[in-house]
C-alpha positions, -999 to +999 in steps of 0.1 A: +042+152-162+044+136-129+041+100-138+062+105-171+032+095-194+034+109-230+010+100-258+015+065-270+042+058-242+039+042-207+066+053-183+094+028-176+083+025-139+049+011-152+064-011-179+083-029-152+053-034-132+032-047-164+057-074-168+047-096-140+042-131-148+010-144-133+006-182-128-001-208-102+034-200-086+031-162-085-005-159-073-006-162-034-039-175-025-030-176+011-019-137+011-055-128-005-069-149+026-048-134+052-057-098+040-092-105+040-090-122+074-072-094+090-090-066+073-124-080+075-129-068+040-138-088+007-112-074-014-133-088-045-157-060-039-132-034-054-144-029-091-111-010-101-131+023-104-101+045-094-120+067-070-095+059-043-066+070-062-082+100-072-094+108-037-061+101-019-040+132-006-009+110-004-011+092-039+016+116-055+041+102-031+033+064-037+051+043-061+018+023-067-014+041-067-041+026-042-061+013-070-031-008-082-024-021-048-059-033-048-057-048-081-024-067-072-037-077-039-068-091-057-044-111-079-024-124-047+010-107-059+023-105-023+059-096-032+049-067-055+023-053-029+045-057+001+074-043-020+056-011-027+059+019-004+023+027-008+013+008+023+035+028+046+028+062+028-010+057+033-022+082+061-053+061+068-074+093+064-104+072+051-110+093+022-109+067-002-133+048+020-160+077+022-158+080-015-158+042-025-190+035-043-187-002-030-177+008+005-144-009+006-125+002+037-091+005+019-072+017+049-081-016+068-066-035+040-034-012+039-031-019+076-035-057+070-007-056+044+015-036+067+008-062+095+016-092+073+049-074+061+060-066+096+052-103+107+080-111+084+102-089+108+106-063+076+107-028+092+100+002+071+121+024+092+153+018+111+152+039+144+191+037+146+192+056+113+173+085+123+190+118+126+196+133+163+176+163+153+144+144+144+148+123+177+151+155+196+126+178+179+098+153+170+069+153+193+070+119+213+034+109+204+045+111+166+075+090+172+056+063+191+027+064+163+056+061+136+074+033+153+042+013+161+030+014+124+065+011+106+084-015+128+079-051+137 
């Protein structure tokens, strides 16, 4: 049981996520507008079918599924979405986009959320904390790509 689901029980991780207070102070309309502006996507087109999560090769490593990230983004829950590792784990392989029945380009939305997070000078990786073997052995193009995606 990867997610810890059992009949009649929701795992504690999801119980925590389900306890989000939604009101005028927690819904960030500006976040919704900025994500739509940067991604050039209408996030309201997503109908929460879950095809993106079922198709995602990286979903097992994400703390929130792509569908849940879209749902929380639609609700304007900036802190929850930006606090999740999902946007950083997304490989932008476009499998979700290819299979989406509504044509939502989820990788563009994930990129928009990453950019908004990085604009707050919140790095997802600290280059100073990398092991010397990683720095010595990783291909230079991979290192550059990693730092472009994960640092401000």
